[in-house]
N, C-alpha and C positions, 0 to 999 in steps of 0.2 A: 649642827652647827650651822648658825647662821652669820654670812660673813658682811660685810659690809664692803665695799669698792669704789672709791672715789675718782673715775679718771675723767676727765675732759674732753680728750680726744680718742673714748672707745669707739670703735667701730664693730656692726655685726657684720657674719656672713654676707649681709645683699647690702655693703656698702662698703667704698674705696675704704685702702688705710691697713694697716697692721689689724690681724684679727687676733694676735696672739693672749690678750684677757677672756676672749670670748670664747677661745676653745680649752682655755684654764679653767674655765668657770665650767665649758659643757662637762670637765672628767669632773670637777668638784660636784656637780650636783650631780654625776652618774654613781658617785661612793656614794649618796644619802645627802648630801649636805645641801643648804639652800645662799643663793649667792644673787645679794641684792646688788646693783650697779647703778649709782648716779653720774650719769654722761650727761654729755651737751648735745644739744639738738643741732649743731652747726658742725660739718665736717671741715675736720683741720686739714684736707687733700683740698678740696674744694672751697672752702669757704662760705658753702649755702644751705642754709636749712635743708633737711631731709625732706620735709613736709612744704617749705615754702612760707613757712609763717612761725612762729615766736610764741611761743604759751609758756606758761610759767611755769605749767607741769602737764607731762606727757607722760602715761606709765603703757609697758605691753609687756608681756610675757610669752616672749618667745620659744621657751620649752618649759617643761615642769623643773620645777627647783631654781628657776633664773628669772626675776624680774629687772627689768630697766626701767630707771626713771630719768625723765631728758628734763633737766631744769632752766630757768631760764638762763641766756648766754649773750651779750651785746654782741650783733651779728658781724662786726664790721672787721672781724679778723686779719682778712689779707688788705685794708685798706693801706696801713703802716704801724709802724713799730708801735707809736703810741695807742694807737686801736687795740693792737695786740695785746698791750698790757692791761688796757680798759674790759678787753673780754676776759683775759686772767684772772682780774678782780670782779667781776660779775660774776661768773661761775663759781670762784672763791666764795661767796657769800652765798648762793643758791643753794649751792651743794650743802652749805652749811646747815641751813636753816632748814633743807628738807632731810638733812641726813639726821637732824635732830627728831624727830617725828616717825625714823624708819624704830620699829621696836626687836624686844629681844633679840640683840645683838649677839655673837661671840667676840667677835673680833672686827677693829677694822681696818681694812688696807686701802693707804694710800700709796700714790706714783708720781713721779718726777719724770719729766718735764708735762706743763708747767709746775715749777715747784709751789706756787702758792694754794692750788689744791690740798698740796702735802700738811701744811696747817690746818683746813678744816678737818682732814682726817684723824690730826691730832688732837685738835681741840675735842671733837665727838669724844673722840676713845678715852680725852682725859675727863671730859664732864660724865660719861656714860662709865668711866673705871674699866675701861677693857682695854686688852691688849691692844699694840700697836706695831699695826706690821708696814715698813717702809720699802719703797721700790723704786731705784733707780735705774733709768732706762737710756738716762746718758746724764753727762757729765753739767747741767744746768747749774749754775751762772756759767761756768768757764766757756761753755760752746757758745755762749753767745758774747761774751763778753772776745773774745778769739777772733768770731767771724766777722764782731764788729759793730753787732746791730745793739749793745745793751752798752750804751758811752756813757750815760748820765753818773758823777760819780756818786749820787746820792741813792738811786736804784741797783748800781754795784756794789755798797756799802751794806743796804738791805735785805740785797742778795745773797749775800755772801753769809750775812747773818743767820739770815734764815736757814740757810742750808745747812751749815754746823748746829742750829738749833734742834733742825728733824734728824738730823745724825744721831746728834744724843738722846733725844727725848724717843728714839725707836727701841721696841721691846727685841726686835729685829730687822737688819737691812738685806733685803736681797738686791743683788744686779744684775744683771743680763751679760754682764762680760768679764773677761777673769782680767783685762784691762783698767777694772774702776776701783778693783777692792782696792791697792793702795791709796788714792784718791780720799777715797769716803773713809777709809782708817784713822789717815793722819788726821782727816776734817775732822773727827770725834766717834765715828759710828762704829757698834759693839754688835759683836754675834754676828758679822757678814757671812752672808752665805750667795754660793753662785748657782741661781739656775738659769741658764743660757737660754739665748733666744735658740729658735729649732724651727722646725717646718708638721706640717701634720702630714703626713707621709699617703694616707688613704686620700686625701682631698684631690694631691697629683701623681697618683697612680693609674688613671685608667680615661686622662681625657684624649680627646681629641683635638686637632687645631680648631681653633674658632673659623669657620669657613665664611662666615659672617664677614670678618674683620678682613681677611682676604680678597673674597669677592669688593667690599664697598671701596677699600683701597687700591683694589688691581694689583696683589700682590702675590697673585700667582707665580710661581716659580723663579720667584728674587730671593736672596739671600738676606733674611730680616734681619737687622743688629737692631735690638732690643735696650730702650731704657725705661726700667717701669717704677712709678714710683711718683712722691714729690717733685714738684720743679721751684726748689728754693736755693736760697741763696747759698747754701751749706752744699747742694749736688754739684755745682761747678760746670754746668751742665755745656757752657759756654766751650768749654774744650772739645765737646763729643762733638758740636756742631764747626769745630777748626778740625777735627780727624774725618768728619763727613766731606769737608771742603776739599780733602787733599785727595778724596776718592770719589771724587765725581764724573771721572771719565767711565769708571765701571757700573755699566749700567744695569747689571746683576745684584747690586750691593743698595738697601732701600734702611735709610736709620729709622727705626719707628718710636715714637719719647708717647708713651701712654701714662695718660695722670693727669696731673693740676698742681699748681701753685701761684705765690707769686709773683715767679718770673717767668710765667710762662709767655703773659704777654711780650715780653724784651725780647725773647728768646726766638717768637716767631716771626718779631720785626728784622730783627739779625737774619732769620732767614731768607725772607724779602731782599731785604738789602744788599745781601751775599749771592743772591739768586743760586739758593739752594735748591734742584731738583730730585734729590735724593734723600729728602726728611720730609716726615709727615708726623703731625702731632694727632693724636686720636684720647678724647674727654677719658675723664676717671671712669674704669669698672672695677664694679663691685670683685669682693675675694671670692667670690661663688667663680664669678667670669675669669677670673685671671690664670687658671692653670691652661685653658682652652689659648687665651693670649699666649705665655708663654709657648706652649706645644707649635705654634706656629712661627714662633723665632728658630733661629739658627745660632745666635750669640746672642748673649746678655751683658750688659755694663752695668758695673757698680763703681760709684764714681764721688767724692766728697772732694772737698777745697786740700790743698797742701797743708794741713794745717798737726803741728805734731800732735795736739790733743786728737786729732781723729784717727790716731793709732789704739787708740782705746777702744776703740768703737768695733760692735757685733751689727753690723747693719741685715736687719731682717728679710729684705730683699734677697741677700744672697742666699739664704736657708732655702728661701725658695725659687731661686732660679736652680740649685742644684737637687732640691729635692724632683723639679721636674726634671732633670737630666738634659739641664743646659748646661753649655760651657761657659764659663764666664772670663770678661776683660774685665781683669780687675784693677781700678788707681785707687785704691785705698791700700796704707801702708799700715802695719802692725801686727795685732791681734789676728785680725779676719783674714792678714795675707797667709798666717801662720796654717789655717784653716784650709784656705782652697791648694794651696801648693803643699799641705801634707795629705790632702785627698786629690792631688791632681785634677784638681779640676776647673783649671783655668789657666790663666796669662796673666801677671803682675806687669802693671806698667807703671812708670813714675807716673805719681798724682800730679797733675797740671800740665803734665806733655803729649799733646795731642800727634805728634810724630809715634812715639811709640807705642797709641795706642792704633793710630791708621796703621802701624806697621803689626800689630798682633791682632787686628782683625784681618790682616790678607794672609796672615801665616793659616788662620781657621779658615778664610774663602779658599783656600788652596789645598786644603786637607781634608775630604770630610770626615774620613777615618780618623783623625786627629779631634774632630768634634764630638762624636758619637763615645770616643775611649775616654774623655775629659769627661762628657755628660756622664754616663753609667759609672764612673768612678765617684763623682762626687753623690749621685744618690745613693751608694754602695757605703759611704762616708757616715750619711744624714741616717741612713739607717742604724748605723753602729752607733753614734756618739750625740746628735741632736733630733731622735723623734722627740715631737712633742708629747706623747703619750707619756714616754719614761719620765721626761721632766714635768711633767703634773704629776705624777706620781710624789717627786720629791717636794715638792709644794703641797700637797695634801698632807704627806707626812711632816712636815715645818710646821701646817698652819695647826694640826692636831696635837702637835708636841707644847705650844705657844697656848691652845686654850687650856689644854690639861693640866699646866702649869696652873 
């Protein structure tokens, strides 16, 4: 089979960001299938082009069976919401034009967010008369409306219409969290399948702590509280800074922010104004480097704004933290809380509550045996329920059924 995936925020292993789709594509290729991925050259984490220049089309063959086509995308992704929308539309158009010229396809796979690329995937599938698989990675536009970045009534109405249109047109809809099933079904999705987020266990099994990171930032002997990932509005990282402020007097504790995003500059300015000497910012690292970063940490933080909608999510970073055997301070309620608590992999704190976060960090700081037990339990839980290889088998089976039908 030949699968065409359209995914603006796609990240390979040598880039920052979630690599779910790269890993799934690897597994498809290992089973003899071909995967062509149309992606943006602009990183959704850093907002920068991988090659510092934007071409109409760049082609790469990272391994047998996988071809990556990076097509033109308006580069000012992080400048403002208006610029972000322009970036989404530019990729929607360019990915459609490039996708039309990809030959001998058996199935088109669209993914959201951004939802506009889902329209490109559907249109290509309709014109080529191919099965259309639509994947929902978060509930856009509901999340954008909830966090307050999507306010324009016309854009809201158009986005809600497009969301329902794609659910109704998809031959199959896959979601990465059980919390999304009710929403997409009520909006008209048929044949909904759950293929949850997970982790590549091999990637996190034999890593050593990143010694260069420890030396560069003088972290030897420190109790490292790590946040890794996007620094955006949804991530509510001001709460982490407030928790760091409460723990300033404990010299051994250091808060390490690894990543990038629209809110990073604001966060750095707050650190200066609050005179936080226990907070460090590190540039985004590739997925290949992330295991070493996680091994250097003692505790990892997962956090989102205290919105009811976010109770539906399965954040990627939580599964990576668990696969790396790191205990978690979790400031997200709902579905992912069930996973962490069932696994015994961390401590839940109320979203938005920096006092509870500081208290949970102190519990782990004072009980290193508890840290080890939680880390071990999290790893075991991933091995049992969220091994990405097993999840990839589900995807292969689903796609083969769609094409054969």
